[in-house]
All heavy atoms as TSV, in Angstrom:
chain	resi	resn	atom	element	x	y	z
A	1	MET	N	N	102.400	96.908	100.693
A	1	MET	CA	C	102.330	97.076	102.090
A	1	MET	C	C	103.476	97.921	102.558
A	1	MET	O	O	104.584	97.703	102.072
A	1	MET	CB	C	102.312	95.651	102.761
A	1	MET	CG	C	102.446	95.825	104.330
A	1	MET	SD	S	102.190	94.289	105.243
A	1	MET	CE	C	103.709	93.454	104.919
A	2	LEU	N	N	103.211	98.795	103.467
A	2	LEU	CA	C	104.291	99.616	104.100
A	2	LEU	C	C	104.344	99.160	105.505
A	2	LEU	O	O	103.321	99.265	106.222
A	2	LEU	CB	C	103.970	101.109	104.010
A	2	LEU	CG	C	104.910	101.986	104.793
A	2	LEU	CD1	C	106.380	101.965	104.249
A	2	LEU	CD2	C	104.421	103.415	104.758
A	3	LEU	N	N	105.525	98.764	105.983
A	3	LEU	CA	C	105.712	98.388	107.373
A	3	LEU	C	C	106.480	99.495	108.054
A	3	LEU	O	O	107.541	99.933	107.572
A	3	LEU	CB	C	106.481	97.079	107.373
A	3	LEU	CG	C	106.708	96.411	108.790
A	3	LEU	CD1	C	105.365	96.015	109.350
A	3	LEU	CD2	C	107.616	95.184	108.537
A	4	VAL	N	N	105.964	100.003	109.156
A	4	VAL	CA	C	106.590	101.058	109.892
A	4	VAL	C	C	107.264	100.495	111.177
A	4	VAL	O	O	106.552	99.903	111.987
A	4	VAL	CB	C	105.636	102.217	110.235
A	4	VAL	CG1	C	106.322	103.289	111.020
A	4	VAL	CG2	C	105.001	102.739	108.943
A	5	TYR	N	N	108.604	100.684	111.311
A	5	TYR	CA	C	109.231	100.261	112.540
A	5	TYR	C	C	109.600	101.518	113.348
A	5	TYR	O	O	109.998	102.573	112.799
A	5	TYR	CB	C	110.585	99.621	112.198
A	5	TYR	CG	C	110.571	98.301	111.607
A	5	TYR	CD1	C	111.670	97.705	111.028
A	5	TYR	CD2	C	109.390	97.558	111.582
A	5	TYR	CE1	C	111.655	96.497	110.517
A	5	TYR	CE2	C	109.365	96.310	111.007
A	5	TYR	CZ	C	110.488	95.769	110.447
A	5	TYR	OH	O	110.437	94.521	109.955
A	6	GLU	N	N	109.454	101.496	114.668
A	6	GLU	CA	C	109.884	102.613	115.474
A	6	GLU	C	C	111.440	102.671	115.421
A	6	GLU	O	O	112.002	103.760	115.333
A	6	GLU	CB	C	109.462	102.438	116.923
A	6	GLU	CG	C	109.838	103.655	117.781
A	6	GLU	CD	C	109.361	103.506	119.192
A	6	GLU	OE1	O	108.878	102.404	119.614
A	6	GLU	OE2	O	109.492	104.536	119.947
A	7	GLY	N	N	112.038	101.589	115.360
A	7	GLY	CA	C	113.517	101.459	115.241
A	7	GLY	C	C	113.859	100.057	114.893
A	7	GLY	O	O	113.096	99.124	115.058
A	8	PHE	N	N	114.953	99.849	114.213
A	8	PHE	CA	C	115.379	98.533	113.826
A	8	PHE	C	C	115.994	97.714	115.006
A	8	PHE	O	O	116.331	96.593	114.841
A	8	PHE	CB	C	116.370	98.573	112.725
A	8	PHE	CG	C	115.831	98.401	111.339
A	8	PHE	CD1	C	115.375	99.470	110.689
A	8	PHE	CD2	C	115.657	97.160	110.780
A	8	PHE	CE1	C	114.756	99.328	109.428
A	8	PHE	CE2	C	115.128	96.999	109.632
A	8	PHE	CZ	C	114.652	98.083	108.911
A	9	PHE	N	N	116.038	98.309	116.105
A	9	PHE	CA	C	117.017	97.822	117.111
A	9	PHE	C	C	116.315	97.232	118.349
A	9	PHE	O	O	116.932	97.305	119.401
A	9	PHE	CB	C	118.019	98.905	117.504
A	9	PHE	CG	C	118.388	99.724	116.346
A	9	PHE	CD1	C	117.880	100.970	116.112
A	9	PHE	CD2	C	119.252	99.224	115.412
A	9	PHE	CE1	C	118.193	101.697	115.003
A	9	PHE	CE2	C	119.622	99.937	114.292
A	9	PHE	CZ	C	119.070	101.169	114.113
A	10	SER	N	N	115.091	96.758	118.288
A	10	SER	CA	C	114.476	96.230	119.442
A	10	SER	C	C	113.593	95.073	119.166
A	10	SER	O	O	112.904	95.045	118.119
A	10	SER	CB	C	113.666	97.360	120.152
A	10	SER	OG	O	112.583	97.751	119.302
A	11	GLY	N	N	113.589	94.111	119.993
A	11	GLY	CA	C	112.562	93.111	120.132
A	11	GLY	C	C	112.485	91.993	119.022
A	11	GLY	O	O	112.842	92.195	117.916
A	12	GLY	N	N	111.910	90.947	119.501
A	12	GLY	CA	C	111.660	89.814	118.574
A	12	GLY	C	C	110.603	90.041	117.623
A	12	GLY	O	O	110.593	89.472	116.553
A	13	ALA	N	N	109.630	90.907	117.935
A	13	ALA	CA	C	108.521	91.198	116.972
A	13	ALA	C	C	109.062	91.748	115.715
A	13	ALA	O	O	108.511	91.465	114.584
A	13	ALA	CB	C	107.522	92.149	117.655
A	14	ARG	N	N	110.069	92.595	115.730
A	14	ARG	CA	C	110.655	93.137	114.577
A	14	ARG	C	C	111.219	92.060	113.687
A	14	ARG	O	O	111.144	92.065	112.491
A	14	ARG	CB	C	111.795	94.120	114.990
A	14	ARG	CG	C	112.649	94.658	113.891
A	14	ARG	CD	C	113.878	95.339	114.346
A	14	ARG	NE	N	114.580	94.560	115.324
A	14	ARG	CZ	C	115.586	93.721	115.020
A	14	ARG	NH1	N	115.918	93.503	113.852
A	14	ARG	NH2	N	116.236	93.105	116.033
A	15	ILE	N	N	111.844	91.070	114.338
A	15	ILE	CA	C	112.472	89.930	113.577
A	15	ILE	C	C	111.318	89.199	112.875
A	15	ILE	O	O	111.499	88.818	111.716
A	15	ILE	CB	C	113.293	89.092	114.503
A	15	ILE	CG1	C	114.523	89.879	115.025
A	15	ILE	CG2	C	113.750	87.760	113.785
A	15	ILE	CD1	C	115.277	89.194	116.101
A	16	VAL	N	N	110.252	88.887	113.613
A	16	VAL	CA	C	109.117	88.173	112.987
A	16	VAL	C	C	108.517	88.926	111.814
A	16	VAL	O	O	108.290	88.345	110.763
A	16	VAL	CB	C	108.003	87.831	114.094
A	16	VAL	CG1	C	106.797	87.269	113.446
A	16	VAL	CG2	C	108.633	86.871	115.115
A	17	ARG	N	N	108.322	90.271	112.013
A	17	ARG	CA	C	107.765	91.030	110.857
A	17	ARG	C	C	108.718	91.042	109.783
A	17	ARG	O	O	108.257	90.988	108.578
A	17	ARG	CB	C	107.428	92.445	111.387
A	17	ARG	CG	C	106.280	92.566	112.342
A	17	ARG	CD	C	105.955	94.010	112.567
A	17	ARG	NE	N	106.981	94.707	113.220
A	17	ARG	CZ	C	107.108	94.992	114.544
A	17	ARG	NH1	N	106.138	94.605	115.348
A	17	ARG	NH2	N	108.107	95.678	115.049
A	18	SER	N	N	110.016	91.168	109.968
A	18	SER	CA	C	110.936	91.133	108.870
A	18	SER	C	C	110.909	89.839	108.091
A	18	SER	O	O	110.941	89.769	106.899
A	18	SER	CB	C	112.344	91.416	109.385
A	18	SER	OG	O	112.413	92.708	109.858
A	19	ASP	N	N	110.806	88.715	108.837
A	19	ASP	CA	C	110.701	87.383	108.252
A	19	ASP	C	C	109.472	87.270	107.413
A	19	ASP	O	O	109.441	86.673	106.331
A	19	ASP	CB	C	110.706	86.254	109.257
A	19	ASP	CG	C	112.108	86.054	109.895
A	19	ASP	OD1	O	113.116	86.592	109.329
A	19	ASP	OD2	O	112.186	85.405	110.944
A	20	ILE	N	N	108.332	87.859	107.875
A	20	ILE	CA	C	107.053	87.798	107.097
A	20	ILE	C	C	107.186	88.542	105.842
A	20	ILE	O	O	106.836	88.125	104.757
A	20	ILE	CB	C	105.919	88.337	107.946
A	20	ILE	CG1	C	105.529	87.329	109.093
A	20	ILE	CG2	C	104.694	88.602	107.098
A	20	ILE	CD1	C	104.621	87.914	110.130
A	21	VAL	N	N	107.791	89.792	105.919
A	21	VAL	CA	C	108.008	90.575	104.717
A	21	VAL	C	C	108.874	89.875	103.687
A	21	VAL	O	O	108.642	89.862	102.497
A	21	VAL	CB	C	108.579	91.990	105.063
A	21	VAL	CG1	C	109.055	92.750	103.821
A	21	VAL	CG2	C	107.540	92.790	105.806
A	22	LEU	N	N	109.932	89.220	104.181
A	22	LEU	CA	C	110.796	88.455	103.313
A	22	LEU	C	C	110.090	87.289	102.627
A	22	LEU	O	O	110.248	87.048	101.437
A	22	LEU	CB	C	111.978	87.941	104.069
A	22	LEU	CG	C	113.021	89.028	104.474
A	22	LEU	CD1	C	114.065	88.430	105.445
A	22	LEU	CD2	C	113.708	89.639	103.269
A	23	GLY	N	N	109.207	86.593	103.420
A	23	GLY	CA	C	108.386	85.520	102.831
A	23	GLY	C	C	107.444	85.981	101.794
A	23	GLY	O	O	107.247	85.337	100.749
A	24	LEU	N	N	106.766	87.106	102.044
A	24	LEU	CA	C	105.792	87.678	101.097
A	24	LEU	C	C	106.581	88.180	99.852
A	24	LEU	O	O	106.052	88.086	98.714
A	24	LEU	CB	C	105.036	88.810	101.737
A	24	LEU	CG	C	104.097	88.378	102.869
A	24	LEU	CD1	C	103.546	89.644	103.545
A	24	LEU	CD2	C	102.989	87.519	102.340
A	25	ARG	N	N	107.707	88.699	100.002
A	25	ARG	CA	C	108.537	89.155	98.908
A	25	ARG	C	C	108.889	87.952	97.937
A	25	ARG	O	O	108.820	88.108	96.716
A	25	ARG	CB	C	109.831	89.821	99.450
A	25	ARG	CG	C	110.849	90.244	98.400
A	25	ARG	CD	C	110.509	91.534	97.681
A	25	ARG	NE	N	111.536	91.847	96.798
A	25	ARG	CZ	C	111.379	92.673	95.874
A	25	ARG	NH1	N	110.281	93.353	95.705
A	25	ARG	NH2	N	112.428	93.021	95.080
A	26	GLU	N	N	109.225	86.815	98.544
A	26	GLU	CA	C	109.504	85.649	97.788
A	26	GLU	C	C	108.290	85.247	96.974
A	26	GLU	O	O	108.445	84.648	95.895
A	26	GLU	CB	C	109.991	84.481	98.654
A	26	GLU	CG	C	111.340	84.780	99.244
A	26	GLU	CD	C	111.777	83.631	100.228
A	26	GLU	OE1	O	111.069	82.658	100.369
A	26	GLU	OE2	O	112.827	83.796	100.828
A	27	GLY	N	N	107.086	85.565	97.513
A	27	GLY	CA	C	105.907	85.167	96.772
A	27	GLY	C	C	105.498	86.261	95.725
A	27	GLY	O	O	104.433	86.136	95.107
A	28	GLY	N	N	106.366	87.175	95.459
A	28	GLY	CA	C	106.122	88.168	94.390
A	28	GLY	C	C	105.491	89.455	94.823
A	28	GLY	O	O	105.149	90.286	93.937
A	29	GLN	N	N	105.241	89.646	96.088
A	29	GLN	CA	C	104.601	90.861	96.484
A	29	GLN	C	C	105.638	91.967	96.742
A	29	GLN	O	O	106.870	91.681	97.001
A	29	GLN	CB	C	103.839	90.652	97.818
A	29	GLN	CG	C	102.728	89.629	97.680
A	29	GLN	CD	C	101.873	89.526	98.941
A	29	GLN	OE1	O	101.936	90.320	99.854
A	29	GLN	NE2	N	101.274	88.350	99.094
A	30	HIS	N	N	105.241	93.199	96.669
A	30	HIS	CA	C	106.109	94.331	96.800
A	30	HIS	C	C	105.880	94.997	98.150
A	30	HIS	O	O	104.719	95.350	98.503
A	30	HIS	CB	C	105.895	95.339	95.684
A	30	HIS	CG	C	106.790	96.526	95.752
A	30	HIS	ND1	N	108.108	96.450	95.503
A	30	HIS	CD2	C	106.504	97.830	96.134
A	30	HIS	CE1	C	108.685	97.685	95.676
A	30	HIS	NE2	N	107.722	98.528	96.050
A	31	HIS	N	N	107.008	95.214	98.899
A	31	HIS	CA	C	106.838	95.759	100.276
A	31	HIS	C	C	107.950	96.851	100.474
A	31	HIS	O	O	109.005	96.822	99.921
A	31	HIS	CB	C	106.903	94.700	101.309
A	31	HIS	CG	C	105.821	93.665	101.222
A	31	HIS	ND1	N	104.648	93.840	101.747
A	31	HIS	CD2	C	105.825	92.482	100.539
A	31	HIS	CE1	C	103.874	92.760	101.481
A	31	HIS	NE2	N	104.569	91.979	100.747
A	32	GLN	N	N	107.609	97.747	101.416
A	32	GLN	CA	C	108.533	98.822	101.821
A	32	GLN	C	C	108.607	98.898	103.310
A	32	GLN	O	O	107.552	98.546	103.972
A	32	GLN	CB	C	108.146	100.186	101.307
A	32	GLN	CG	C	108.056	100.314	99.797
A	32	GLN	CD	C	109.460	100.338	99.214
A	32	GLN	OE1	O	110.355	101.058	99.706
A	32	GLN	NE2	N	109.713	99.614	98.101
A	33	VAL	N	N	109.724	99.232	103.878
A	33	VAL	CA	C	109.857	99.384	105.352
A	33	VAL	C	C	110.274	100.820	105.623
A	33	VAL	O	O	111.148	101.353	104.982
A	33	VAL	CB	C	110.906	98.417	105.901
A	33	VAL	CG1	C	111.102	98.650	107.401
A	33	VAL	CG2	C	110.419	96.956	105.713
A	34	LEU	N	N	109.626	101.429	106.627
A	34	LEU	CA	C	109.994	102.755	107.026
A	34	LEU	C	C	110.379	102.672	108.530
A	34	LEU	O	O	109.597	102.215	109.314
A	34	LEU	CB	C	108.767	103.782	106.896
A	34	LEU	CG	C	109.015	105.069	107.571
A	34	LEU	CD1	C	110.076	105.865	106.763
A	34	LEU	CD2	C	107.687	105.921	107.480
A	35	SER	N	N	111.577	103.162	108.814
A	35	SER	CA	C	112.038	103.153	110.202
A	35	SER	C	C	112.043	104.556	110.653
A	35	SER	O	O	112.530	105.469	109.918
A	35	SER	CB	C	113.414	102.605	110.293
A	35	SER	OG	O	113.934	102.624	111.556
A	36	LEU	N	N	111.457	104.865	111.804
A	36	LEU	CA	C	111.417	106.194	112.355
A	36	LEU	C	C	112.886	106.643	112.694
A	36	LEU	O	O	113.099	107.853	112.577
A	36	LEU	CB	C	110.505	106.314	113.511
A	36	LEU	CG	C	109.055	105.978	113.312
A	36	LEU	CD1	C	108.239	106.130	114.557
A	36	LEU	CD2	C	108.428	106.823	112.174
A	37	TYR	N	N	113.703	105.791	113.112
A	37	TYR	CA	C	114.999	106.148	113.533
A	37	TYR	C	C	116.055	105.498	112.672
A	37	TYR	O	O	115.951	104.287	112.376
A	37	TYR	CB	C	115.284	105.651	115.026
A	37	TYR	CG	C	114.348	106.361	115.960
A	37	TYR	CD1	C	113.297	105.641	116.602
A	37	TYR	CD2	C	114.435	107.719	116.342
A	37	TYR	CE1	C	112.403	106.216	117.404
A	37	TYR	CE2	C	113.615	108.285	117.178
A	37	TYR	CZ	C	112.611	107.580	117.751
A	37	TYR	OH	O	111.659	108.155	118.666
A	38	GLY	N	N	117.017	106.254	112.256
A	38	GLY	CA	C	118.153	105.742	111.494
A	38	GLY	C	C	119.215	105.208	112.340
A	38	GLY	O	O	120.049	104.418	111.972
A	39	GLU	N	N	119.248	105.612	113.622
A	39	GLU	CA	C	120.214	105.076	114.632
A	39	GLU	C	C	119.682	105.355	116.026
A	39	GLU	O	O	118.813	106.250	116.202
A	39	GLU	CB	C	121.545	105.682	114.489
A	39	GLU	CG	C	121.642	107.157	114.810
A	39	GLU	CD	C	123.088	107.713	114.638
A	39	GLU	OE1	O	123.639	107.481	113.550
A	39	GLU	OE2	O	123.550	108.284	115.571
A	40	VAL	N	N	120.086	104.541	116.890
A	40	VAL	CA	C	119.717	104.746	118.330
A	40	VAL	C	C	121.045	104.788	119.177
A	40	VAL	O	O	121.992	104.106	118.786
A	40	VAL	CB	C	118.793	103.657	118.881
A	40	VAL	CG1	C	117.420	103.762	118.185
A	40	VAL	CG2	C	119.310	102.258	118.772
A	41	HIS	N	N	120.922	105.426	120.272
A	41	HIS	CA	C	122.036	105.420	121.232
A	41	HIS	C	C	121.467	104.953	122.574
A	41	HIS	O	O	120.544	105.560	123.087
A	41	HIS	CB	C	122.584	106.887	121.387
A	41	HIS	CG	C	123.143	107.434	120.173
A	41	HIS	ND1	N	124.420	107.444	119.902
A	41	HIS	CD2	C	122.531	107.993	119.048
A	41	HIS	CE1	C	124.638	107.966	118.689
A	41	HIS	NE2	N	123.524	108.289	118.165
A	42	ARG	N	N	122.010	103.843	123.047
A	42	ARG	CA	C	121.660	103.293	124.313
A	42	ARG	C	C	122.851	103.098	125.137
A	42	ARG	O	O	123.809	102.378	124.648
A	42	ARG	CB	C	120.893	102.012	124.178
A	42	ARG	CG	C	119.394	102.153	124.016
A	42	ARG	CD	C	118.689	100.852	124.136
A	42	ARG	NE	N	118.051	100.584	122.922
A	42	ARG	CZ	C	118.106	99.520	122.223
A	42	ARG	NH1	N	118.756	98.453	122.703
A	42	ARG	NH2	N	117.531	99.367	121.054
A	43	GLU	N	N	122.865	103.614	126.304
A	43	GLU	CA	C	124.074	103.512	127.163
A	43	GLU	C	C	125.285	103.990	126.404
A	43	GLU	O	O	125.304	105.153	125.969
A	43	GLU	CB	C	124.209	102.110	127.739
A	43	GLU	CG	C	122.994	101.628	128.565
A	43	GLU	CD	C	122.965	100.161	128.824
A	43	GLU	OE1	O	123.879	99.453	128.345
A	43	GLU	OE2	O	122.045	99.717	129.485
A	44	ALA	N	N	126.308	103.211	126.203
A	44	ALA	CA	C	127.474	103.623	125.478
A	44	ALA	C	C	127.480	103.073	124.027
A	44	ALA	O	O	128.528	103.139	123.375
A	44	ALA	CB	C	128.728	103.228	126.233
A	45	THR	N	N	126.380	102.557	123.557
A	45	THR	CA	C	126.327	101.907	122.260
A	45	THR	C	C	125.542	102.720	121.249
A	45	THR	O	O	124.483	103.226	121.507
A	45	THR	CB	C	125.612	100.557	122.418
A	45	THR	OG1	O	126.305	99.801	123.381
A	45	THR	CG2	C	125.578	99.757	121.110
A	46	ARG	N	N	126.112	102.876	120.055
A	46	ARG	CA	C	125.508	103.529	118.963
A	46	ARG	C	C	125.129	102.398	117.956
A	46	ARG	O	O	125.997	101.633	117.567
A	46	ARG	CB	C	126.423	104.475	118.242
A	46	ARG	CG	C	125.814	105.054	116.990
A	46	ARG	CD	C	126.827	106.082	116.396
A	46	ARG	NE	N	126.276	106.542	115.139
A	46	ARG	CZ	C	127.014	106.745	114.037
A	46	ARG	NH1	N	128.330	106.522	114.051
A	46	ARG	NH2	N	126.455	107.171	112.981
A	47	GLN	N	N	123.796	102.320	117.634
A	47	GLN	CA	C	123.400	101.292	116.707
A	47	GLN	C	C	122.832	101.938	115.429
A	47	GLN	O	O	121.766	102.589	115.583
A	47	GLN	CB	C	122.352	100.345	117.327
A	47	GLN	CG	C	122.875	99.619	118.532
A	47	GLN	CD	C	121.774	98.851	119.236
A	47	GLN	OE1	O	120.806	99.425	119.711
A	47	GLN	NE2	N	121.953	97.528	119.348
A	48	ARG	N	N	123.437	101.740	114.323
A	48	ARG	CA	C	122.923	102.259	113.059
A	48	ARG	C	C	122.046	101.244	112.342
A	48	ARG	O	O	122.395	99.961	112.490
A	48	ARG	CB	C	124.164	102.636	112.146
A	48	ARG	CG	C	124.979	103.697	112.715
A	48	ARG	CD	C	126.202	104.024	111.779
A	48	ARG	NE	N	126.725	102.882	111.206
A	48	ARG	CZ	C	127.072	102.766	109.839
A	48	ARG	NH1	N	126.907	103.790	109.096
A	48	ARG	NH2	N	127.579	101.656	109.387
A	49	LYS	N	N	121.100	101.676	111.610
A	49	LYS	CA	C	120.219	100.667	110.912
A	49	LYS	C	C	121.013	99.801	109.942
A	49	LYS	O	O	120.712	98.653	109.813
A	49	LYS	CB	C	119.114	101.374	110.172
A	49	LYS	CG	C	119.484	102.097	108.956
A	49	LYS	CD	C	118.210	102.595	108.281
A	49	LYS	CE	C	118.584	103.188	106.909
A	49	LYS	NZ	N	118.684	104.622	106.835
A	50	GLU	N	N	122.045	100.363	109.369
A	50	GLU	CA	C	122.859	99.604	108.449
A	50	GLU	C	C	123.670	98.470	109.023
A	50	GLU	O	O	124.001	97.492	108.386
A	50	GLU	CB	C	123.884	100.519	107.695
A	50	GLU	CG	C	123.277	101.547	106.826
A	50	GLU	CD	C	122.827	102.838	107.593
A	50	GLU	OE1	O	123.007	102.946	108.743
A	50	GLU	OE2	O	122.327	103.748	106.905
A	51	ASP	N	N	123.791	98.507	110.386
A	51	ASP	CA	C	124.510	97.441	111.087
A	51	ASP	C	C	123.513	96.334	111.568
A	51	ASP	O	O	123.931	95.345	112.104
A	51	ASP	CB	C	125.196	98.045	112.326
A	51	ASP	CG	C	126.301	98.985	111.855
A	51	ASP	OD1	O	126.827	98.835	110.766
A	51	ASP	OD2	O	126.593	99.925	112.694
A	52	ASP	N	N	122.193	96.523	111.372
A	52	ASP	CA	C	121.256	95.590	111.834
A	52	ASP	C	C	121.043	94.403	110.932
A	52	ASP	O	O	121.014	94.615	109.730
A	52	ASP	CB	C	119.922	96.312	112.048
A	52	ASP	CG	C	118.856	95.445	112.662
A	52	ASP	OD1	O	118.928	95.194	113.923
A	52	ASP	OD2	O	117.993	94.931	111.962
A	53	VAL	N	N	120.952	93.213	111.451
A	53	VAL	CA	C	120.810	91.983	110.674
A	53	VAL	C	C	119.552	92.028	109.814
A	53	VAL	O	O	119.567	91.665	108.662
A	53	VAL	CB	C	120.842	90.786	111.599
A	53	VAL	CG1	C	120.505	89.512	110.835
A	53	VAL	CG2	C	122.151	90.614	112.267
A	54	CYS	N	N	118.388	92.489	110.418
A	54	CYS	CA	C	117.166	92.541	109.667
A	54	CYS	C	C	117.258	93.576	108.532
A	54	CYS	O	O	116.759	93.288	107.406
A	54	CYS	CB	C	116.009	92.927	110.571
A	54	CYS	SG	S	115.517	91.610	111.715
A	55	TYR	N	N	117.864	94.679	108.755
A	55	TYR	CA	C	118.045	95.692	107.662
A	55	TYR	C	C	118.817	95.070	106.520
A	55	TYR	O	O	118.382	95.186	105.342
A	55	TYR	CB	C	118.806	96.894	108.205
A	55	TYR	CG	C	119.159	97.911	107.147
A	55	TYR	CD1	C	118.264	98.829	106.723
A	55	TYR	CD2	C	120.399	97.846	106.473
A	55	TYR	CE1	C	118.615	99.756	105.663
A	55	TYR	CE2	C	120.760	98.733	105.559
A	55	TYR	CZ	C	119.808	99.679	105.145
A	55	TYR	OH	O	120.143	100.570	104.118
A	56	ARG	N	N	119.859	94.439	106.868
A	56	ARG	CA	C	120.713	93.794	105.774
A	56	ARG	C	C	119.960	92.722	105.004
A	56	ARG	O	O	120.122	92.563	103.765
A	56	ARG	CB	C	122.057	93.288	106.355
A	56	ARG	CG	C	122.977	94.450	106.705
A	56	ARG	CD	C	124.333	94.049	107.154
A	56	ARG	NE	N	124.266	93.961	108.640
A	56	ARG	CZ	C	124.932	93.105	109.338
A	56	ARG	NH1	N	125.711	92.192	108.843
A	56	ARG	NH2	N	124.828	93.124	110.649
A	57	ALA	N	N	119.221	91.895	105.704
A	57	ALA	CA	C	118.424	90.840	105.092
A	57	ALA	C	C	117.362	91.404	104.143
A	57	ALA	O	O	117.178	90.968	103.009
A	57	ALA	CB	C	117.830	89.917	106.138
A	58	LEU	N	N	116.653	92.443	104.655
A	58	LEU	CA	C	115.583	93.077	103.844
A	58	LEU	C	C	116.203	93.736	102.576
A	58	LEU	O	O	115.670	93.504	101.465
A	58	LEU	CB	C	114.842	94.076	104.715
A	58	LEU	CG	C	113.963	93.536	105.750
A	58	LEU	CD1	C	113.504	94.617	106.740
A	58	LEU	CD2	C	112.722	92.816	105.192
A	59	THR	N	N	117.239	94.500	102.775
A	59	THR	CA	C	117.818	95.193	101.591
A	59	THR	C	C	118.422	94.237	100.600
A	59	THR	O	O	118.360	94.411	99.416
A	59	THR	CB	C	118.771	96.279	102.007
A	59	THR	OG1	O	119.814	95.743	102.785
A	59	THR	CG2	C	118.071	97.402	102.811
A	60	ALA	N	N	119.039	93.124	101.097
A	60	ALA	CA	C	119.613	92.159	100.171
A	60	ALA	C	C	118.532	91.457	99.357
A	60	ALA	O	O	118.784	91.030	98.234
A	60	ALA	CB	C	120.430	91.130	101.058
A	61	ALA	N	N	117.366	91.332	99.953
A	61	ALA	CA	C	116.232	90.717	99.210
A	61	ALA	C	C	115.490	91.742	98.265
A	61	ALA	O	O	114.569	91.348	97.615
A	61	ALA	CB	C	115.240	90.144	100.203
A	62	GLY	N	N	115.935	92.968	98.318
A	62	GLY	CA	C	115.312	93.977	97.446
A	62	GLY	C	C	114.186	94.755	98.041
A	62	GLY	O	O	113.500	95.451	97.318
A	63	VAL	N	N	113.953	94.634	99.304
A	63	VAL	CA	C	112.920	95.366	99.987
A	63	VAL	C	C	113.468	96.752	100.265
A	63	VAL	O	O	114.548	96.845	100.856
A	63	VAL	CB	C	112.517	94.693	101.307
A	63	VAL	CG1	C	111.510	95.505	102.068
A	63	VAL	CG2	C	112.000	93.263	101.085
A	64	GLY	N	N	112.729	97.748	99.908
A	64	GLY	CA	C	113.162	99.119	100.089
A	64	GLY	C	C	113.042	99.502	101.586
A	64	GLY	O	O	112.012	99.213	102.239
A	65	VAL	N	N	114.137	100.021	102.136
A	65	VAL	CA	C	114.061	100.451	103.545
A	65	VAL	C	C	114.554	101.866	103.650
A	65	VAL	O	O	115.623	102.208	103.178
A	65	VAL	CB	C	115.015	99.595	104.417
A	65	VAL	CG1	C	115.013	100.027	105.878
A	65	VAL	CG2	C	114.605	98.077	104.358
A	66	THR	N	N	113.703	102.690	104.214
A	66	THR	CA	C	114.055	104.116	104.379
A	66	THR	C	C	113.821	104.451	105.880
A	66	THR	O	O	113.182	103.791	106.600
A	66	THR	CB	C	113.193	105.051	103.565
A	66	THR	OG1	O	111.860	104.588	103.543
A	66	THR	CG2	C	113.740	105.220	102.135
A	67	SER	N	N	114.468	105.546	106.254
A	67	SER	CA	C	114.296	105.999	107.672
A	67	SER	C	C	114.097	107.497	107.596
A	67	SER	O	O	114.382	108.159	106.569
A	67	SER	CB	C	115.462	105.677	108.528
A	67	SER	OG	O	116.531	106.459	108.320
A	68	LEU	N	N	113.525	108.045	108.689
A	68	LEU	CA	C	113.325	109.459	108.748
A	68	LEU	C	C	114.640	110.169	109.271
A	68	LEU	O	O	114.599	111.362	109.476
A	68	LEU	CB	C	112.212	109.765	109.769
A	68	LEU	CG	C	110.823	109.227	109.335
A	68	LEU	CD1	C	109.782	109.552	110.430
A	68	LEU	CD2	C	110.444	109.782	107.966
A	69	SER	N	N	115.686	109.389	109.351
A	69	SER	CA	C	117.030	109.962	109.653
A	69	SER	C	C	117.047	110.584	111.024
A	69	SER	O	O	117.904	111.455	111.252
A	69	SER	CB	C	117.508	110.845	108.615
A	69	SER	OG	O	117.645	110.202	107.366
A	70	ARG	N	N	116.178	110.138	111.923
A	70	ARG	CA	C	116.194	110.619	113.290
A	70	ARG	C	C	117.110	109.723	114.153
A	70	ARG	O	O	117.344	108.610	113.821
A	70	ARG	CB	C	114.831	110.638	113.873
A	70	ARG	CG	C	113.896	111.638	113.075
A	70	ARG	CD	C	112.423	111.429	113.442
A	70	ARG	NE	N	112.214	111.525	114.904
A	70	ARG	CZ	C	111.072	111.197	115.463
A	70	ARG	NH1	N	110.064	110.728	114.793
A	70	ARG	NH2	N	110.982	111.299	116.750
A	71	ALA	N	N	117.553	110.268	115.243
A	71	ALA	CA	C	118.366	109.523	116.194
A	71	ALA	C	C	117.643	109.457	117.498
A	71	ALA	O	O	117.012	110.446	117.915
A	71	ALA	CB	C	119.737	110.019	116.367
A	72	PHE	N	N	117.675	108.321	118.128
A	72	PHE	CA	C	116.969	108.116	119.476
A	72	PHE	C	C	118.138	108.094	120.474
A	72	PHE	O	O	119.020	107.272	120.411
A	72	PHE	CB	C	116.189	106.824	119.477
A	72	PHE	CG	C	115.662	106.518	120.840
A	72	PHE	CD1	C	114.454	107.110	121.276
A	72	PHE	CD2	C	116.207	105.688	121.749
A	72	PHE	CE1	C	113.931	106.859	122.530
A	72	PHE	CE2	C	115.728	105.404	123.015
A	72	PHE	CZ	C	114.543	105.964	123.393
A	73	PHE	N	N	117.982	109.005	121.496
A	73	PHE	CA	C	118.955	109.023	122.580
A	73	PHE	C	C	118.253	108.652	123.818
A	73	PHE	O	O	117.358	109.361	124.260
A	73	PHE	CB	C	119.599	110.373	122.745
A	73	PHE	CG	C	120.424	110.836	121.542
A	73	PHE	CD1	C	119.844	111.549	120.488
A	73	PHE	CD2	C	121.773	110.576	121.479
A	73	PHE	CE1	C	120.571	111.874	119.368
A	73	PHE	CE2	C	122.523	110.931	120.423
A	73	PHE	CZ	C	121.902	111.615	119.339
A	74	GLY	N	N	118.575	107.447	124.382
A	74	GLY	CA	C	117.873	107.060	125.566
A	74	GLY	C	C	118.292	105.704	126.066
A	74	GLY	O	O	119.051	104.999	125.415
A	75	GLY	N	N	117.800	105.368	127.183
A	75	GLY	CA	C	118.177	104.097	127.828
A	75	GLY	C	C	117.071	103.105	127.682
A	75	GLY	O	O	117.315	101.927	127.924
A	76	GLY	N	N	115.907	103.458	127.244
A	76	GLY	CA	C	114.803	102.543	127.164
A	76	GLY	C	C	114.712	101.896	125.760
A	76	GLY	O	O	115.542	102.121	124.928
A	77	SER	N	N	113.771	101.042	125.591
A	77	SER	CA	C	113.598	100.420	124.269
A	77	SER	C	C	112.966	101.347	123.317
A	77	SER	O	O	112.266	102.266	123.668
A	77	SER	CB	C	112.728	99.158	124.418
A	77	SER	OG	O	111.416	99.498	124.846
A	78	VAL	N	N	113.235	101.140	122.009
A	78	VAL	CA	C	112.698	101.928	120.953
A	78	VAL	C	C	111.712	101.181	120.134
A	78	VAL	O	O	111.697	100.012	120.088
A	78	VAL	CB	C	113.786	102.493	120.001
A	78	VAL	CG1	C	114.568	103.551	120.744
A	78	VAL	CG2	C	114.709	101.402	119.507
């Protein structure tokens, strides 16, 4: 299964999806995550995917995570 995130940095749904992928991984399934943005800029904050709790949990469990290395500049949600 390939899971596509618009960005790692928004919403509870992302956390739920990450938990599901981690649970399926424990069951022996193979999954990958693709994030459209490698980092986002909101207000005065820069958030890199490497700093995200879900990113760290997924990669620590051996789930492959890649991004399109794009940056989102904006004030809204991603």
